[in-house]
SEBA-219982 format. One record per residue (C-alpha): residue in three letters; x, y, z. Coordinates in pm, whole numbers. Last residue first. Example, Ala and Ser with C-alpha at 12.3 -4.5 7.8 and 13.67 -1.06 7.14 Angstrom:
2
+------+--------+--------+--------+
! rest !      u !      v !      w !
+------+--------+--------+--------+
!  SER !   1367 !   -106 !    714 !
!  ALA !   1230 !   -450 !    780 !
+------+--------+--------+--------+
END
This chain:
112
+------+--------+--------+--------+
! rest !      u !      v !      w !
+------+--------+--------+--------+
!  ASN !   5399 !  -1101 !   5628 !
!  ALA !   5319 !  -1434 !   5484 !
!  ASN !   5663 !  -1632 !   5498 !
!  CYS !   5647 !  -1608 !   5874 !
!  ARG !   5305 !  -1715 !   5930 !
!  THR !   5355 !  -1996 !   5734 !
!  LEU !   5666 !  -2039 !   5936 !
!  GLN !   5439 !  -2029 !   6252 !
!  GLU !   5201 !  -2273 !   6123 !
!  ALA !   5506 !  -2523 !   6032 !
!  THR !   5651 !  -2523 !   6350 !
!  LEU !   5920 !  -2266 !   6468 !
!  GLU !   6249 !  -2430 !   6586 !
!  GLY !   6340 !  -2359 !   6958 !
!  GLU !   6431 !  -2089 !   7212 !
!  PRO !   6733 !  -2008 !   7120 !
!  ALA !   6593 !  -1936 !   6740 !
!  VAL !   6578 !  -2178 !   6456 !
!  PHE !   6414 !  -2122 !   6121 !
!  ARG !   6355 !  -2366 !   5849 !
!  SER !   6144 !  -2294 !   5508 !
!  VAL !   6228 !  -1930 !   5502 !
!  ALA !   6083 !  -1718 !   5156 !
!  GLY !   6336 !  -1473 !   5049 !
!  PHE !   6595 !  -1281 !   5167 !
!  ARG !   6486 !   -928 !   5295 !
!  ARG !   6096 !   -985 !   5338 !
!  ALA !   6184 !  -1327 !   5469 !
!  VAL !   6430 !  -1205 !   5734 !
!  LYS !   6183 !   -938 !   5833 !
!  SER !   5888 !  -1239 !   5888 !
!  CYS !   6136 !  -1462 !   6059 !
!  VAL !   6218 !  -1156 !   6316 !
!  PRO !   5846 !  -1113 !   6398 !
!  VAL !   5790 !  -1502 !   6425 !
!  ALA !   6113 !  -1550 !   6661 !
!  ARG !   6020 !  -1308 !   6892 !
!  ALA !   6302 !  -1081 !   7013 !
!  GLY !   6578 !  -1153 !   7235 !
!  ASP !   6854 !  -1012 !   6981 !
!  ALA !   6981 !  -1345 !   6887 !
!  PRO !   7323 !  -1334 !   6693 !
!  ALA !   7274 !  -1386 !   6323 !
!  ALA !   7303 !  -1687 !   6074 !
!  CYS !   7181 !  -1750 !   5738 !
!  ARG !   7178 !  -2061 !   5532 !
!  ASP !   7021 !  -2123 !   5147 !
!  GLY !   7367 !  -2033 !   4971 !
!  GLU !   7521 !  -1803 !   5217 !
!  CYS !   7388 !  -1544 !   5427 !
!  ARG !   7506 !  -1323 !   5710 !
!  TRP !   7275 !  -1100 !   5928 !
!  MET !   7420 !   -834 !   6095 !
!  ALA !   7169 !   -747 !   6416 !
!  GLY !   7043 !   -345 !   6445 !
!  ASP !   6683 !   -465 !   6360 !
!  ILE !   6792 !   -631 !   6053 !
!  ILE !   7147 !   -544 !   5912 !
!  GLU !   7226 !   -739 !   5598 !
!  ARG !   7497 !   -946 !   5465 !
!  ARG !   7491 !  -1138 !   5138 !
!  PRO !   7639 !  -1456 !   4965 !
!  GLN !   7557 !  -1490 !   4612 !
!  SER !   7298 !  -1638 !   4432 !
!  LEU !   7087 !  -1692 !   4732 !
!  PRO !   6942 !  -2041 !   4780 !
!  SER !   6561 !  -2103 !   4757 !
!  ALA !   6370 !  -2207 !   5058 !
!  LEU !   6599 !  -2035 !   5271 !
!  THR !   6706 !  -2209 !   5595 !
!  VAL !   6757 !  -1990 !   5898 !
!  ALA !   6983 !  -2003 !   6197 !
!  TYR !   6916 !  -1755 !   6486 !
!  SER !   7181 !  -1702 !   6765 !
!  GLY !   7195 !  -1695 !   7159 !
!  ARG !   7300 !  -2045 !   7208 !
!  THR !   7452 !  -2178 !   6910 !
!  PRO !   7226 !  -2219 !   6614 !
!  ALA !   7273 !  -2496 !   6342 !
!  ALA !   7330 !  -2330 !   6039 !
!  GLN !   7597 !  -2163 !   6177 !
!  ALA !   7890 !  -2355 !   5967 !
!  ALA !   7690 !  -2258 !   5672 !
!  PRO !   7735 !  -1888 !   5763 !
!  SER !   8112 !  -1919 !   5741 !
!  ALA !   8297 !  -1722 !   6024 !
!  THR !   8320 !  -2013 !   6283 !
!  ILE !   8457 !  -2245 !   6052 !
!  THR !   8706 !  -2009 !   5907 !
!  MET !   8806 !  -1892 !   6245 !
!  GLY !   8878 !  -2282 !   6349 !
!  VAL !   9077 !  -2320 !   6025 !
!  LEU !   9304 !  -1987 !   6098 !
!  ALA !   9360 !  -2126 !   6511 !
!  LEU !   9433 !  -2483 !   6378 !
!  THR !   9710 !  -2331 !   6160 !
!  ALA !   9879 !  -2132 !   6426 !
!  PRO !   9860 !  -2387 !   6668 !
!  ILE !  10033 !  -2631 !   6397 !
!  LEU !  10278 !  -2393 !   6281 !
!  VAL !  10475 !  -2311 !   6639 !
!  ARG !  10535 !  -2674 !   6705 !
!  PRO !  10598 !  -2764 !   6368 !
!  LEU !  10878 !  -2500 !   6325 !
!  ALA !  11078 !  -2608 !   6668 !
!  ARG !  11234 !  -2892 !   6503 !
!  LEU !  11332 !  -2651 !   6221 !
!  ASN !  11492 !  -2424 !   6427 !
!  ALA !  11683 !  -2687 !   6612 !
!  THR !  11808 !  -2845 !   6276 !
!  ILE !  11918 !  -2466 !   6159 !
!  MET !  12168 !  -2420 !   6454 !
+------+--------+--------+--------+
END
């Protein structure tokens, strides 16, 4: 009886462990550095001293180290980048669902 329960244990633990690992990976801002469909990904010029979360225009931004991510809301990328730069510091890379900002767009982002 005990042997039968021990044999079934790995079948239960493996899927549960994989689910927990998956949730941890997707919840990490660093894992979201490359945007998924419908998200923004930001690399800051200087890393933050501690993780931060802030709401900007209704979107929850999660930042850790020099990486930030948030769901895209359809707004134009440069104004969103400017708001992120004002809250978290200079941005060295900004990727929206439409693509990555150019060097000129990043200059405008950080100037505002």
